[in-house]
C-alpha positions, 0 to 999 in steps of 0.5 A: 493500472488499478483493477476494478474494485469497490474503492473509488478513484479518489481514495486510490489517488490519495493512497498514491499521493501519500506515497504508497509503495507496492514494489511487488504483489505480496512482497514483504518488507524484508525484500524491499526495505533494503532497496528502499533505503538505497533509493531514499536515504532520507525516508521518513515514512512508515513501513508496514507488511501486508499480512500475506499469511492469511487466506483473505489477502490474495487480491489487490482489492484486499490489500487496498482495504487493509491499507485504508484501515491503517492510514488516515485518508481525509475525504474531500468529496 
């Protein structure tokens, strides 16, 4: 379940539809990338790490804002 945030449901839904994979809160790729390769042998997506070292990324809303800046979401509304 998504916490309340300033992002609308349509943006959240589109993040899900493009295959956003968040296996654990603040989980970096060195933890989940090997697992992902075992699950999806033909994976062709882009793997990016959440910058957990910075002070500002302590809530899921911060992650949502960060990921939206790095992917293209075409708004349909």
